[in-house]
C-alpha positions in Angstrom: 75.7 56.4 78.5 72.4 55.0 78.8 71.2 52.6 76.5 67.9 54.5 76.3 70.0 57.9 74.7 71.1 56.0 71.7 68.8 57.2 68.8 70.7 56.9 65.7 70.1 53.4 63.8 72.6 50.6 63.3 73.2 51.3 60.2 73.9 54.8 60.4 76.3 54.2 63.6 78.4 51.8 60.8 78.4 54.4 58.1 79.8 57.0 60.5 82.5 54.7 61.4 83.6 53.3 58.0 85.5 56.3 57.1 88.2 56.2 60.2 88.9 52.5 59.5 92.0 53.2 57.7 93.3 55.3 60.4 93.4 52.8 63.1 97.1 51.6 63.6 98.1 48.1 63.7 98.5 46.4 67.2 101.6 45.3 68.5 102.8 41.8 68.2 101.3 41.8 65.0 97.9 41.7 65.5 95.8 43.4 63.6 93.1 46.0 65.7 89.3 45.0 64.7 87.2 46.5 62.4 85.8 49.9 63.2 82.2 48.1 61.4 82.7 45.1 64.5 82.9 47.7 67.2 79.9 49.2 66.1 78.3 45.8 66.3 79.4 45.3 69.5 78.5 49.0 70.8 74.7 48.2 68.9 74.3 44.9 71.1 75.3 46.3 74.0 73.1 49.2 73.7 70.5 46.9 72.9 68.0 46.3 75.8 68.3 42.5 76.6 65.2 40.0 74.9 63.1 38.7 77.6 62.2 35.3 78.5 59.4 33.9 76.6 56.6 33.2 79.4 54.2 30.0 79.3 50.7 30.9 78.9 48.6 30.6 82.2 46.4 28.0 82.5 42.8 28.6 83.3 41.4 25.8 85.5 37.9 25.9 85.8 36.0 24.1 88.2 32.2 22.5 88.1 31.0 22.5 91.4 27.7 20.2 91.2 25.4 17.9 93.6 25.4 14.8 93.0 22.6 14.4 90.6 20.8 11.3 90.0 21.9 9.9 93.1 25.0 9.9 91.5 24.6 7.7 88.3 25.5 11.2 86.7 29.1 11.9 88.4 30.8 9.0 86.1 29.5 10.8 83.0 30.2 14.1 84.2 33.8 13.3 84.9 34.2 12.0 82.1 33.2 15.0 80.3 35.7 16.8 82.1 38.7 14.3 81.0 37.5 14.9 77.4 37.7 18.7 77.8 41.3 18.6 79.7 42.3 16.2 76.6 41.2 18.4 74.3 42.4 21.8 75.4 45.8 23.3 76.7 45.3 26.6 78.8 41.8 25.8 79.4 41.3 23.0 82.0 38.6 21.6 84.4 38.2 20.2 87.8 35.1 18.5 88.7 33.9 19.2 92.6 30.8 17.4 94.2 29.2 19.5 96.6 27.3 17.3 99.5 23.6 17.3 99.0 21.2 18.7 96.7 21.4 21.6 94.3 19.8 23.6 96.7 23.2 23.0 98.6 24.8 23.5 95.6 23.5 27.0 95.5 24.1 27.7 98.4 27.5 27.1 98.7 28.3 29.0 95.3 26.2 31.9 97.1 28.6 32.0 100.0 31.5 31.3 98.1 30.4 34.9 96.3 29.9 36.6 99.4 33.3 35.7 100.5 35.2 36.8 97.5 35.8 33.2 96.0 37.0 33.0 92.5 37.4 29.3 91.9 34.3 28.1 91.0 34.0 27.9 87.0 30.4 26.7 86.4 27.3 25.4 89.0 24.3 23.0 87.8 20.7 24.0 88.5 17.4 23.8 87.9 15.4 26.1 86.5 13.1 26.7 89.4 15.8 28.4 91.5 16.8 30.5 88.1 15.0 33.5 90.2 17.5 33.3 93.5 20.4 32.2 91.3 19.9 35.5 89.4 18.9 38.0 91.9 21.8 36.8 94.1 24.1 37.7 91.0 25.7 33.9 91.1 25.4 33.2 87.3 27.0 35.5 84.4 25.3 36.8 81.7 25.9 34.3 78.4 24.4 36.5 75.7 27.7 38.5 75.7 29.8 35.7 75.3 27.5 34.0 72.7 28.5 36.9 70.3 32.0 37.0 70.7 32.5 33.7 69.9 30.1 33.5 67.4 28.0 30.6 68.8 25.2 28.9 66.4 22.4 29.0 69.1 20.1 27.9 66.3 21.4 24.2 67.1 19.9 24.4 70.3 15.8 24.1 71.2 14.6 27.4 71.2 11.9 27.2 74.1 14.4 25.5 76.0 16.9 28.4 75.9 14.1 30.8 76.3 13.1 29.4 79.7 16.2 30.0 80.9 16.8 33.7 80.6 16.5 36.0 83.8 15.3 39.4 83.0 15.9 39.3 79.8 19.6 37.5 79.9 20.1 34.2 79.0 22.0 32.8 82.4 22.6 29.3 81.9 21.8 26.8 79.0 20.5 23.3 79.6 21.7 19.5 78.6 18.2 18.4 78.2 14.4 18.8 78.9 12.4 17.0 80.8 8.8 17.0 81.3 5.2 15.3 80.7 4.4 12.7 78.9 1.5 10.2 78.5 2.3 6.2 78.4 -0.5 3.7 77.4 -0.1 -0.2 77.7 -1.1 -1.1 74.3 -1.9 -4.7 75.0 -3.9 -4.0 77.7 -5.9 -1.1 75.6 -6.5 -3.9 72.9 -8.1 -6.3 75.6 -10.1 -3.1 76.7 -11.2 -2.5 73.4 -10.0 1.1 73.2 -8.7 3.2 70.6 -4.8 4.2 71.1 -4.7 7.9 72.3 -3.7 10.2 69.6 -1.4 13.1 70.4 -4.6 15.5 69.3 -6.2 14.7 72.5 -8.1 17.3 74.8 -8.8 17.3 78.2 -12.1 15.9 77.4 -11.1 12.8 75.7 -8.1 12.2 78.5 -11.4 12.4 81.1 -14.1 10.3 79.1 -11.4 7.6 78.6 -10.2 7.7 82.5 -14.0 7.3 83.7 -14.9 4.7 81.2 -12.0 2.7 82.2 -12.1 2.9 85.9 -14.1 -0.1 87.3 -15.3 -1.8 90.5 -15.0 -0.5 94.4 -12.6 -1.1 97.6 -10.0 -4.0 97.1 -11.5 -4.8 93.4 -11.4 -1.4 92.3 -9.1 -0.9 88.9 -7.8 2.8 88.4 -7.4 3.9 84.7 -4.7 6.2 85.5 -2.0 4.7 87.7 -0.7 8.0 88.7 -0.2 11.8 87.5 3.0 13.8 89.0 2.1 16.3 91.9 5.0 18.5 92.4 4.8 22.0 92.1 7.0 21.8 88.9 4.8 19.1 86.9 1.4 20.7 88.3 1.8 24.2 86.7 0.9 22.9 83.1 -2.4 21.9 84.3 -2.6 25.5 85.9 -1.7 27.2 82.1 -3.9 24.9 80.1 -6.8 26.0 82.4 -5.7 29.7 81.2 -4.0 29.9 84.9 -1.0 31.7 86.2 0.7 31.0 89.3 2.2 35.2 89.7 1.0 37.9 88.4 3.9 37.9 85.9 6.1 34.7 86.0 9.1 36.5 84.4 9.2 39.1 87.1 6.4 38.4 89.8 5.2 40.7 92.7 2.1 39.0 93.5 1.3 35.5 94.0 -2.2 34.7 91.7 -2.9 30.9 93.4 -6.7 32.1 94.3 -7.0 33.4 90.7 -10.4 31.3 89.1 -8.5 30.2 86.1 -5.2 28.8 88.1 -8.0 26.9 90.6 -10.1 25.5 87.6 -6.7 24.2 86.8 -6.2 22.7 90.2 -9.5 21.9 90.6 -9.5 19.5 87.4 -6.9 17.8 88.5 -8.1 17.3 92.0 -10.8 16.0 90.7 -9.3 12.7 89.3 -8.4 12.0 93.0 -11.3 12.8 95.0 -14.8 13.4 92.7 -13.8 10.8 89.7 -11.7 9.0 91.8 -10.2 7.8 88.3 -6.4 7.8 90.0 -5.2 6.3 93.9 -4.9 9.2 96.2 -1.1 9.3 97.8 -0.7 6.4 99.6 -4.0 4.5 98.7 -2.0 2.1 97.2 1.5 0.5 97.3 2.2 -1.4 94.1 3.0 0.3 90.6 -0.2 -0.1 88.7 1.3 0.8 85.4 4.5 -1.7 85.5 2.1 -4.5 86.9 -0.1 -4.1 83.8 -3.2 -3.7 85.9 -3.8 0.7 84.8 -4.0 1.5 81.2 -2.2 4.9 81.4 0.0 7.1 83.2 1.2 10.3 83.2 4.9 10.8 84.0 7.7 12.6 82.4 10.1 11.6 79.3 13.4 10.0 81.6 10.6 7.9 83.5 10.7 5.5 79.4 13.5 3.9 81.2 11.3 2.1 83.6 9.6 0.2 80.7 12.3 -0.6 78.4 13.6 -3.6 77.2 12.5 -6.8 79.4 10.8 -4.5 82.4 7.5 -4.5 81.7 5.6 -7.5 79.9 3.6 -5.7 77.8 4.0 -3.3 74.7 3.7 -0.1 75.3 3.8 3.9 73.9 4.0 7.6 74.4 1.4 10.5 74.0 1.6 14.1 74.7 -0.3 15.4 77.4 -3.9 16.6 76.4 -4.9 19.6 75.5 -7.0 22.1 77.7 -9.1 24.9 77.6 -6.0 27.4 76.6 -4.0 25.0 74.5 -1.4 22.7 75.2 1.7 23.7 77.3 4.1 21.7 79.5 7.1 23.0 82.0 10.4 23.2 80.8 11.9 21.1 83.6 15.9 20.8 82.6 19.5 20.0 84.2 21.2 23.0 83.4 24.6 24.6 83.6 25.6 28.2 84.7 29.0 30.2 84.7 29.8 31.3 88.2 30.0 35.5 87.2 33.0 36.2 89.7 35.1 33.2 88.3 38.7 33.6 87.9 38.7 31.3 85.1 35.6 32.8 82.9 37.1 31.5 79.6 37.8 28.0 80.8 34.3 27.6 82.7 32.8 29.1 79.5 34.4 26.9 77.4 33.4 23.9 79.5 29.8 24.7 79.7 30.1 24.5 76.1 31.6 21.5 76.0 29.1 20.0 78.4 26.0 20.9 77.1 27.3 21.0 73.1 27.6 17.4 71.3 29.5 15.8 72.9 27.4 16.2 76.5 24.4 15.2 74.8 25.9 11.9 73.7 27.0 11.2 77.2 23.7 11.9 78.7 22.3 10.1 76.4 23.6 7.1 79.0 22.1 8.2 81.8 19.0 10.3 80.8 16.1 9.5 78.3 15.4 13.4 78.6 15.4 14.8 75.3 18.5 16.7 74.7 18.1 20.4 73.8 21.1 20.1 71.3 18.5 19.4 68.9 20.7 17.2 66.2 21.3 14.9 69.0 17.3 15.1 69.7 16.7 14.3 66.6 19.1 11.5 65.7 21.0 9.7 68.0 18.3 10.2 70.7 14.8 9.5 68.2 16.9 6.2 66.9 18.0 4.9 69.9 17.6 1.4 70.5 14.2 0.6 72.7 12.9 4.0 71.7 8.5 3.8 71.5 6.9 4.1 67.9 5.5 7.1 69.6 9.1 8.9 70.2 8.0 11.9 68.1 5.4 13.0 70.2 8.0 13.1 72.9 10.2 15.0 71.1 7.0 17.4 70.1 7.1 18.8 73.3 9.9 21.3 72.8 7.4 23.1 70.7 4.9 23.6 73.7 7.7 24.3 76.5 7.1 27.2 78.9 9.6 28.4 81.4 9.1 27.9 85.3 8.1 31.0 87.5 11.3 32.9 88.1 10.6 33.5 92.1 13.9 35.0 93.4 12.8 33.2 96.9 11.5 29.9 95.4 14.2 28.4 97.7 12.9 29.7 100.7 9.0 29.0 100.1 9.3 26.4 97.8 8.5 23.8 100.1 6.2 25.4 102.7 3.5 26.8 100.5 3.7 24.3 97.3 4.9 21.0 99.0 2.5 21.7 102.2 -0.4 23.2 100.9 -0.6 20.9 97.4 0.3 18.2 99.2 -3.0 18.7 101.1 -5.3 18.9 98.2 -4.2 15.8 96.8 -4.6 13.8 100.3 -8.1 15.9 100.6 -6.7 17.5 104.0 -7.9 20.9 102.3 -9.6 22.4 99.5 -8.4 24.0 96.7 -9.6 27.1 97.6 -8.8 26.6 101.4 -5.1 25.6 100.2 -4.4 28.3 97.0 -5.2 31.1 99.8 -2.5 29.5 102.4 -0.3 29.5 99.5 -0.3 33.2 98.3 -0.2 34.0 102.1 3.1 32.5 102.0 4.4 33.6 98.9 3.1 37.3 99.3 4.6 37.5 102.8 8.1 36.7 101.3 7.9 39.1 98.1 7.3 41.7 100.1 
C-alpha cells in the first residue's frame, strides 16, 4: 500500500485495533506477541513521509563596485564599512570590488555587466551628473518600493539632496553627502583691509562691490581680491540658475539645450566678467601660487570639502565661511554628491539594499567624516557630529544651510558623451578668453542637441 493511500488518523487506527488485541495467540517459547497498539504505531510510522533535513538559509553576497574615489583615500573607509556590515549580518554579506579608472569607467563596467547578463553586482557608486545615463540605461533599481516595504524613515535625510537623486519620478540612488559651493574669507586680512566680514545674506552686487574694491595694482604687483572660482560645468550651474537661466528646456527630462538663452548667457557673462572685465580673479594659468592659502587674497569661492585645506595649522591666518551670494533670481546651488545605487538586475538585491542603507545611514555618515568635510545627507550626523567636529569654523551653519537651497543637476541621458566635448571645451574657452559667451554657448547647444537627437 502506498503511503499516500492511508487516510485514517493514527488515533482511529489505534481504536480499531484495540478490540482484537485479546484474540492474538501467545508466541512460542514463552514470548508474548507485540501489542496491537505497538503494531499500529509501527504501521503509522512506516506510512508517514520521511522528514526533510533542515536546509541552511542561502547567503546573499552583494558586491560593492566602486571607482577608487578620492585618490584611494576612501577605500579603507569603505572596506571598513563592508567589514562592519558583514559582522552585523549572517545571511546578507558584502564584498568590496575596486574598478580601475574613474566613475565613468565604473558605470561602463556595470553597463556591460547588465548587457552580458551578469548579476553579481550589488551596489555601485555614481555622481548625480551621470544619473541620466544610469537611469536611461536601466542600470539602477528604483528604491521607493524598497523604502515603503521596509518602512525606512526618509525624514532623517536632507530632502533636497534626496530629491536630486530621482530619475523620472523614482529615487535611484542615495548620497552619502553633499558637496557644494561656499565662500571662504581670510578674517585677519579683512581686518587689515578695514572690511566688514561678508554676511550669509549678501547678494551679487555686494560680492562684486567688495572684489572690485579690494583688487589693486597691476602686472606683477596686482593683488586679486578673489583667489579663484570653480569653473567646471557642475559648479557653474548655480550662477546660471541664479540669473534665471537653465541648461535645458527641462532639466529633469531634457529635449533641448538652452545654453544660448538670454538668462543663461547672463549668468555665464557675470562669471566671465570676473576674469575679463573686472579682472578681480586670475585667468586660468595666470598665476601659479595658491593666493588664498598664501594669505594674499581675502576671498575664495570653493566647496565645503575644500575646507580641509585650511584646518589646523595648514594656514597662518584666521578664516571663516559664508554661503555664496544670491543672484537676481534668488540663491541656489548644485547638489554635488557621492552616491550609491542598487544594480537593477542584482541576484543579491536584498543584500545590496541592506548594504546601501548601511553605508549611507548613520554608520556610513560617521565613517565618511574621516575622509571628507562634505555635509552628510544623513541629517542627525550633519547636525551633531559634523557641526561640532574639531576645527569647524564659526560659520559652519552657513555651510549646513546650503542643504536648504540645493538643486539637482540636469539629467541628460547622453551626459557622459557630451560632458567633455561640449562643456569642458567651451566653458574653458570662455574663462581663457578664447571665445565669447555667445560663441561658446552656441557651440555647446549644437553638440548637445546633436546628441539629444
